[in-house]
C-alpha positions in Angstrom: 64.3 4.0 1.1 60.5 4.6 1.0 58.6 3.4 -2.1 57.3 6.3 -4.1 53.7 5.0 -3.9 53.9 5.4 -0.1 54.4 9.1 -0.3 51.2 10.8 1.1 50.7 13.0 -2.0 51.1 10.2 -4.4 48.8 7.9 -2.4 46.1 10.5 -2.4 46.4 10.9 -6.1 46.2 7.2 -6.7 43.2 6.8 -4.4 41.4 9.6 -6.2 42.1 8.0 -9.6 40.9 4.6 -8.4 37.7 6.1 -7.0 37.1 7.9 -10.3 37.5 4.6 -12.2 35.2 2.8 -9.8 32.5 5.5 -10.1 32.7 5.7 -13.8 32.7 2.0 -14.2 29.6 1.7 -11.9 27.8 4.4 -13.8 28.6 2.8 -17.2 27.5 -0.6 -15.9 24.2 0.8 -14.6 23.6 2.6 -17.8 24.3 -0.5 -19.8 21.9 -2.5 -17.7 19.3 0.2 -18.0 19.7 0.3 -21.8 19.3 -3.4 -22.0 16.2 -3.5 -19.8 13.0 -3.9 -21.9 10.4 -1.2 -21.5 6.7 -2.1 -21.5 3.6 0.0 -21.5 0.5 -0.7 -19.5 -2.7 -0.2 -21.5 -5.4 0.7 -19.1 -8.5 -1.4 -20.0 -10.4 -1.0 -16.7 -10.0 1.1 -13.7 -10.9 -0.3 -10.3 -11.4 2.0 -7.3 -11.9 0.8 -3.7 -13.4 3.5 -1.5 -15.1 4.1 1.8 -18.0 6.4 2.7 -18.6 7.9 6.1 -21.3 10.2 7.4 -20.8 13.5 9.3 -20.3 11.5 12.6 -17.6 9.3 11.1 -19.8 6.2 10.8 -19.6 3.9 7.8 -22.4 4.4 5.3 -23.9 1.2 4.0 -26.6 0.4 1.4 -25.4 2.7 -1.4 -26.4 1.7 -4.9 -24.7 2.4 -8.3 -27.2 5.2 -9.0 -26.0 6.9 -5.8 -22.5 7.5 -7.2 -20.9 9.7 -9.8 -17.4 8.8 -10.9 -15.2 11.4 -12.6 -11.8 11.0 -14.3 -10.1 14.3 -15.1 -13.5 15.9 -14.5 -15.3 13.7 -17.1 -18.3 11.6 -15.9 -17.6 7.9 -16.4 -20.0 5.0 -16.9 -19.8 2.5 -14.0 -19.3 -1.1 -15.3 -19.7 -2.9 -12.1 -20.2 -2.1 -8.4 -19.8 -4.0 -5.1 -20.4 -3.3 -1.4 -18.1 -5.2 1.0 -18.2 -8.9 0.3 -21.6 -8.9 -1.4 -21.9 -10.1 -5.0 -20.9 -7.5 -7.6 -23.6 -5.7 -9.6 -22.7 -5.9 -13.3 -23.9 -2.9 -15.3 -22.1 -3.1 -18.6 -20.4 -6.5 -18.5 -18.6 -8.8 -16.1 -15.6 -6.7 -15.1 -15.4 -6.9 -11.3 -14.9 -9.9 -9.2 -17.1 -10.2 -6.1 -16.2 -11.9 -2.8 -14.0 -10.9 0.1 -10.9 -8.8 0.3 -7.3 -9.9 0.3 -5.8 -8.4 3.4 -2.0 -8.2 3.8 -0.9 -7.6 7.4 2.6 -6.2 7.7 4.0 -6.5 11.2 7.1 -4.6 12.4 9.3 -7.1 14.4 12.4 -4.8 14.7 14.1 -4.3 18.0 12.0 -1.3 18.7 9.0 -3.6 19.2 10.5 -5.6 22.0 8.5 -4.1 24.9 5.1 -4.3 23.2 5.7 -7.4 21.1 3.3 -9.8 22.9 0.5 -7.2 23.0 0.9 -6.4 19.3 0.8 -10.1 18.4 -2.5 -10.5 20.4 -4.0 -7.4 18.8 -3.2 -8.6 15.3 -4.4 -12.2 16.1 -7.7 -10.7 17.2 -7.9 -8.5 14.1 -7.5 -11.6 11.9 -10.0 -13.5 14.0 -12.7 -10.9 13.4 -12.3 -10.4 9.7 -15.1 -11.4 7.4 -15.0 -15.2 6.7 -15.0 -14.3 3.0 -11.7 -12.4 3.4 -8.3 -13.9 2.7 -5.4 -12.8 4.8 -1.6 -12.9 4.7 0.8 -12.3 7.6 4.1 -10.6 6.7 6.8 -9.5 9.2 9.8 -7.3 8.7 12.8 -5.7 10.4 15.7 -5.2 7.9 14.2 -7.9 5.6 10.7 -9.0 4.8 9.4 -12.4 5.9 6.2 -14.1 4.6 5.1 -15.8 7.9 1.8 -16.9 6.4 1.0 -16.6 2.7 -2.4 -15.4 1.5 -5.1 -17.8 2.7 -8.8 -17.9 3.5 -8.0 -20.1 6.6 -7.8 -17.5 9.3 -6.6 -20.0 11.9 -3.7 -20.9 9.6 -2.9 -17.2 9.2 -2.9 -16.6 12.9 -0.5 -19.6 13.4 2.0 -17.6 11.3 2.3 -15.2 14.3 3.8 -18.0 16.3 6.8 -18.2 13.9 7.6 -14.5 14.2 11.2 -13.7 15.0 12.4 -10.3 16.3 15.0 -8.5 14.2 17.2 -5.5 14.3 16.9 -2.5 12.0 13.7 -1.2 10.4 13.2 -1.2 6.6 9.6 0.0 6.7 9.2 1.5 3.2 11.2 -1.3 1.5 8.8 -3.8 3.1 5.7 -1.9 2.2 6.8 -1.8 -1.4 7.4 -5.6 -1.5 4.0 -6.2 0.1 2.3 -3.9 -2.5 3.9 -6.0 -5.3 2.6 -9.2 -3.7 -0.9 -7.7 -3.1 -1.1 -6.5 -6.7 -1.0 -10.1 -7.9 -4.1 -11.0 -5.9 -7.5 -10.8 -7.7 -10.3 -8.5 -6.6 -10.3 -6.1 -3.7 -7.3 -5.8 -1.4 -5.8 -3.8 1.4 -2.5 -3.5 3.3 -2.5 -3.1 7.1 0.9 -2.0 8.5 1.6 -2.2 12.3 4.9 -0.5 13.1 6.9 1.4 15.7 9.4 2.9 13.2 11.4 4.9 12.5 12.7 3.7 9.1 16.5 3.4 9.3 17.2 0.8 6.6 15.1 1.4 3.5 16.6 2.4 0.1 13.3 3.4 -1.5 11.6 6.8 -1.0 8.1 7.0 0.6 6.9 8.9 -2.4 7.9 6.1 -4.7 6.1 3.6 -2.6 3.0 5.8 -2.6 3.0 6.1 -6.3 3.2 2.4 -6.9 0.4 1.7 -4.3 -1.8 4.4 -5.8 -1.4 3.1 -9.3 -2.3 -0.4 -8.1 -5.3 0.9 -6.3 -4.4 -0.7 -2.9 -5.5 1.2 0.2 -2.7 1.2 2.9 -3.7 1.5 6.6 -1.0 2.2 9.1 -1.1 1.8 12.9 1.9 3.6 14.2 2.9 3.1 17.8 5.6 5.8 17.7 5.1 9.2 19.2 4.3 11.4 16.2 5.8 14.5 17.8 9.2 12.8 18.1 9.4 12.0 14.3 7.3 14.5 12.3 9.1 13.6 9.1 8.1 10.0 9.3 4.6 10.9 10.4 4.2 13.3 7.4 5.4 10.6 5.1 2.9 8.0 6.5 0.1 10.6 6.3 0.8 11.2 2.7 1.1 7.5 1.8 -2.2 6.6 3.4 -4.1 9.6 2.1 -3.0 9.1 -1.5 -4.0 5.4 -1.5 -7.3 5.8 0.3 -6.2 4.4 3.6 -5.8 6.0 7.0 -3.0 6.6 9.6 -3.7 5.8 13.2 -1.4 7.0 16.0 -1.8 4.4 18.8 0.8 4.2 21.5 -1.0 2.0 24.1 -2.3 -1.5 23.4 -5.8 -0.3 24.1 -5.4 2.4 21.3 -3.9 -0.2 19.0 -6.8 -2.6 19.4 -9.2 0.2 18.8 -7.3 1.3 15.7 -7.3 -2.2 14.3 -11.0 -2.5 14.9 -11.6 0.8 13.0 -9.5 -0.5 10.1 -11.3 -3.8 10.0 -14.6 -2.0 10.0 -13.4 0.2 7.1 -12.3 -2.8 5.0 -15.6 -4.6 5.6 -17.7 -1.6 4.7 -15.6 -0.6 1.6 -17.2 -0.2 -1.8 -15.6 -1.1 -5.2 -16.4 0.4 -8.6 -15.0 -0.4 -12.0 -15.2 1.6 -15.2 -13.6 1.7 -18.6 -12.1 5.2 -19.1 -13.6 7.3 -21.8 -11.1 8.6 -24.4 -8.5 10.7 -22.6 -5.4 12.3 -24.2 -3.8 12.8 -20.8 -0.9 10.4 -20.4 0.2 11.9 -17.2 -1.5 11.6 -13.8 -5.3 11.3 -14.1 -7.5 12.4 -11.2 -10.3 10.3 -9.9 -13.2 11.9 -8.0 -16.2 10.1 -6.5 -19.4 11.9 -5.4 -22.3 10.5 -3.5 -25.6 11.9 -4.8 -27.7 12.8 -1.8 -31.0 14.4 -1.1 -31.3 16.9 1.7 -28.4 18.2 3.8 -26.7 14.9 4.5 -22.9 15.2 4.1 -20.9 12.2 3.2 -17.1 11.9 3.2 -15.6 9.7 0.5 -12.1 8.4 0.9 -10.4 6.9 -2.2 -7.1 7.1 -4.1 -6.6 10.4 -5.8 -5.9 8.9 -9.3 -3.5 6.9 -11.3 -0.8 7.1 -14.0 -2.1 5.5 -17.2 1.3 4.6 -18.7 3.9 3.1 -16.5 7.1 1.3 -17.2 6.2 -2.2 -16.0 6.9 -5.9 -16.4 5.3 -8.0 -19.0 3.0 -9.6 -16.5 1.5 -6.3 -15.3 -2.2 -6.3 -14.7 -4.0 -4.1 -17.2 -6.6 -3.3 -14.6 -5.8 0.1 -13.0 
């Protein structure tokens, strides 16, 4: 005689009940964890903005001074506290609030199985990129497939950083946005100016975070993200759109580069942009807006010269954050 629990209708009912218990239990556990998690507010004491300026022909503009700039937050003109061009010493206008020196450059290299064919060329291009960075810059080499690997931690020894490429191991799936988010978290801990350079063939098939969430965090931290994508943009318009949005909102750029010659050129352009970047810091004037605050930078020019300024669009003044969050936004 068949046991009642083996009857199809009864088994279906039992499975449904079990799933309901599991789902409710999971939701209750997550809610309990959320309720227990402490919430912290980040008080914005100083806003730091890294930006680049190019002329009408797309060439970097050098030699700007603090008086050449106007910084607006939510349309209100701000007083610049300090200003720096590239790796030159910072100019302190109000007090010491901005560290001078080189940038901290985090290179994030896709080593998933989609990179097999171009792997040696990509390694050479990245090694040359690191070799040509300003000696004042520090650099870290991170690699990723499904998981992130810190092949070479942040160092000002560029030879040591390049050696990290020799320990790169190819992986399987691609968790692009997961890896970018983890890199942003690491970069946020570095002092001064920083940038993230991503070299990937995509598409992302293993991440659990949304591109918009990654962009929000990077934008709030003020870290420009540059992406060299070797994937055919026409074959993955959703990924391309996500990368375009991510780079634009952080003040970086997206480069579509399928051949190794195009990749080397794109890395050269990114290196030039990082080396020519400006940084300003200001203490926000009183502002009741606790939602997204817009940042706008204008270059004061005489004549008809047109300059294009690229910077993050703004920041969120109050974020749920950890106790060690940097108050500089």
